[in-house]
C-alpha positions as CSV (number, residue, x, y, z in Angstrom):
1,M,47.2,191.7,125.9
2,T,49.5,193.9,123.9
3,R,50.7,197.5,123.7
4,E,48.3,197.9,120.7
5,N,45.4,197.0,123.0
6,L,46.5,199.7,125.4
7,D,46.9,202.2,122.6
8,N,43.3,201.4,121.5
9,V,42.0,202.1,125.0
10,F,44.0,205.4,125.1
11,L,42.5,206.5,121.7
12,K,39.0,205.5,122.8
13,M,39.4,207.6,125.9
14,V,40.7,210.6,124.0
15,E,37.7,210.3,121.6
16,M,35.4,210.1,124.6
17,Y,36.8,213.3,126.1
18,E,37.2,215.1,122.8
19,G,37.4,218.9,123.5
20,Q,38.2,218.3,127.2
21,P,42.0,218.4,127.3
22,E,42.0,218.6,131.1
23,R,40.4,215.2,131.3
24,I,42.7,213.7,128.7
25,Q,45.7,215.2,130.5
26,H,44.5,213.8,133.8
27,F,44.2,210.1,132.7
28,T,47.3,210.3,130.7
29,K,49.3,211.5,133.7
30,V,47.7,208.9,136.0
31,H,48.6,206.2,133.4
32,S,52.2,207.4,133.3
33,Y,52.7,207.3,137.0
34,A,50.9,204.0,137.4
35,A,53.0,202.4,134.7
36,Y,56.2,203.7,136.3
37,I,55.2,202.5,139.8
38,G,54.1,199.2,138.4
39,R,57.4,198.6,136.6
40,Q,59.4,199.6,139.7
41,E,57.3,197.3,141.9
42,K,58.0,194.5,139.4
43,L,54.4,193.6,138.6
44,D,53.9,190.5,136.4
45,E,52.8,191.1,132.8
46,K,49.1,190.5,133.3
47,T,48.8,192.6,136.4
48,M,50.7,195.4,134.6
49,F,48.3,195.2,131.7
50,I,45.3,195.4,133.9
51,L,46.8,198.3,135.9
52,E,47.6,200.3,132.7
53,T,44.1,199.6,131.3
54,A,42.5,200.8,134.6
55,A,44.7,203.8,134.7
56,Y,43.5,205.0,131.3
57,T,39.9,204.2,132.1
58,H,39.7,205.0,135.9
59,D,37.6,208.2,135.3
60,I,35.5,206.8,132.4
61,G,32.3,207.3,134.5
62,I,32.7,211.1,134.6
63,K,31.1,211.7,131.2
64,K,28.0,209.7,132.1
65,A,27.8,211.2,135.6
66,E,27.9,214.7,134.1
67,E,25.3,213.8,131.6
68,L,22.9,212.3,134.1
69,Y,23.6,214.3,137.3
70,H,25.6,217.3,136.3
71,A,28.2,216.1,138.8
72,S,31.3,213.9,138.7
73,N,32.2,213.1,142.3
74,G,34.1,210.0,143.3
75,R,31.1,208.0,144.3
76,L,29.4,208.6,140.9
77,Q,32.7,207.7,139.1
78,Q,32.8,204.4,141.0
79,E,29.2,203.6,140.4
80,L,29.0,204.5,136.7
81,G,32.5,203.8,135.6
82,P,32.6,200.0,135.6
83,G,29.6,199.7,133.2
84,E,31.1,202.2,130.8
85,A,34.5,200.4,130.9
86,E,32.8,197.0,130.3
87,I,31.2,198.4,127.1
88,M,34.4,199.8,125.8
89,L,36.6,196.8,126.7
90,K,34.2,194.3,125.2
91,E,34.1,196.3,122.0
92,L,37.9,196.1,122.0
93,H,37.7,192.3,122.6
94,F,39.5,192.3,126.0
95,P,39.4,189.0,127.9
96,E,36.6,188.7,130.4
97,D,38.9,188.3,133.4
98,V,40.8,191.5,132.5
99,I,37.5,193.4,132.1
100,E,36.3,192.2,135.5
101,R,39.4,193.2,137.3
102,V,39.5,196.6,135.6
103,K,35.9,197.1,136.6
104,Y,36.8,196.3,140.2
105,L,39.7,198.8,140.2
106,I,37.4,201.5,138.7
107,A,34.7,200.8,141.3
108,H,37.2,201.2,144.2
109,H,39.7,203.8,143.1
110,H,38.2,206.4,145.5
111,T,37.9,203.9,148.3
112,Y,41.0,204.2,150.5
113,S,40.3,201.6,153.2
114,N,40.8,197.8,152.8
115,I,42.7,198.2,149.5
116,Q,42.7,194.8,147.8
117,G,45.6,194.2,145.5
118,I,48.8,195.9,144.5
119,D,47.2,197.0,141.2
120,L,44.5,199.0,143.2
121,Q,47.2,200.4,145.5
122,I,49.2,201.7,142.6
123,L,46.2,203.1,140.8
124,I,45.2,205.0,143.9
125,E,48.7,206.3,144.4
126,A,49.0,207.4,140.8
127,D,45.6,209.2,140.9
128,F,46.7,210.9,144.1
129,L,49.9,212.1,142.6
130,V,48.0,213.9,139.9
131,N,45.1,215.1,142.0
132,L,47.4,216.5,144.7
133,Y,49.1,218.6,142.0
134,E,45.8,219.6,140.3
135,H,43.7,220.3,143.4
136,S,45.7,220.4,146.7
137,D,48.6,221.9,148.5
138,E,51.7,220.6,150.3
139,S,49.9,220.1,153.7
140,V,47.4,217.8,152.1
141,A,50.1,215.9,150.2
142,S,51.9,215.2,153.5
143,K,48.7,213.7,155.1
144,V,47.9,211.6,152.0
145,L,51.5,210.3,151.9
146,E,51.2,209.2,155.5
147,K,47.8,207.6,155.2
148,I,47.6,206.2,151.6
149,F,51.0,205.5,150.1
150,K,52.4,202.1,150.6
151,T,54.7,201.3,147.6
152,A,58.3,202.3,147.8
153,S,58.4,203.9,144.4
154,G,55.0,205.7,144.8
155,T,56.2,207.0,148.2
156,K,59.5,208.2,146.7
157,L,57.7,210.0,143.9
158,C,55.3,211.7,146.3
159,K,58.1,212.8,148.6
160,T,60.2,214.1,145.7
161,M,57.4,215.8,143.8
162,F,56.1,217.7,146.8
163,R,59.4,218.0,148.7
164,L,58.2,216.1,151.7
């Protein structure tokens, strides 16, 4: 579980979304926010590694969803993403327990009730920070902040970013 492992995941994801800079930019930004929040929340090394891996791969199911269904909604991402992540992470020789947790995070990153674990909470917050900028306005950000954000550092980022 090294920085090299994470760099390999990053490169695989870039290759997967070759020619789609908007997808690459999205997961790169989610990773950046997730890593920052994770450090601020003082995650242990293994949880941090799992979080960063999941942040890079959280939307890995989009490609297959678009190929199969010409859609990429959150439900399809959560259904198709874990299997795609498992293939990639096994190919990269990730430990089985890490793969299983990453699959869980991917399968739940658009499920906002009964959030299980600080890693999932942070992934959801990081994804919202990016999605709010890419697809929403200030009024939505205020509602999401109130309903979803729980970490001190994610809350502060959201408030500062959107002047809430």
